[in-house]
C-alpha positions as a printed Julia matrix, in Angstrom:
68×3 Matrix{Float64}:
  0.0    0.0    0.0
  1.37   3.4   -0.97
  2.16   6.0    1.67
 -0.18   8.96   1.85
  1.36  12.33   1.2
  1.39  14.67   4.15
 -0.1   18.1    3.62
  1.24  21.15   5.41
 -0.75  24.36   5.73
  0.67  27.72   4.69
  1.31  28.8    8.29
  3.43  25.71   8.96
  5.42  26.18   5.73
  6.05  29.86   6.47
  7.2   29.02   9.98
  9.65  26.41   8.73
 11.04  28.85   6.15
 11.36  31.53   8.84
 13.34  29.15  11.06
 15.74  28.41   8.2
 16.17  32.13   7.47
 16.56  33.33  11.05
 18.2   30.5   12.99
 21.3   29.81  10.95
 20.48  26.1   11.06
 20.88  23.96   7.97
 17.91  22.69   6.0
 18.61  19.2    7.29
 18.55  20.35  10.92
 15.28  22.23  10.51
 13.65  19.43   8.53
 14.66  16.66  10.91
 12.66  17.67  13.99
  9.14  17.8   12.48
  9.98  15.05   9.96
  9.81  17.17   6.81
 11.65  15.9    3.77
 14.74  18.07   3.27
 14.0   18.52  -0.44
 10.46  19.66   0.37
 11.79  22.27   2.78
 14.34  23.42   0.19
 11.49  23.94  -2.28
  9.55  26.02   0.24
 12.63  28.17   0.92
 13.37  28.71  -2.78
  9.76  29.72  -3.45
  9.74  32.12  -0.49
 12.89  34.0   -1.52
 11.52  35.62  -4.7
  8.37  36.65  -2.84
 10.41  38.24  -0.05
 12.6   40.11  -2.54
  9.51  41.37  -4.38
  7.88  42.58  -1.14
 11.07  44.39  -0.09
 11.39  46.03  -3.51
  7.76  47.19  -3.45
  8.17  48.59   0.06
 11.29  50.54  -0.95
  9.55  51.84  -4.06
  6.48  52.93  -2.07
  8.61  54.71   0.52
 10.45  56.88  -2.03
  8.8   60.06  -3.14
  8.94  61.31  -6.72
 11.79  63.77  -7.1
 13.89  62.27  -4.28
């Protein structure tokens, strides 16, 4: 019988990505405790990076005034 795929909600994924970004731990260390596949966590991190860069760019753009 095939294993069922685990589903993780957005809040859980964001928390795991935040731990990777802020703790200095490796992907393997962060993935090990809750039993997440390391490759799955790496995918979440790689998808989160472009979104974070886009948000930061939009915030900088919004905070600059025309003519500055």
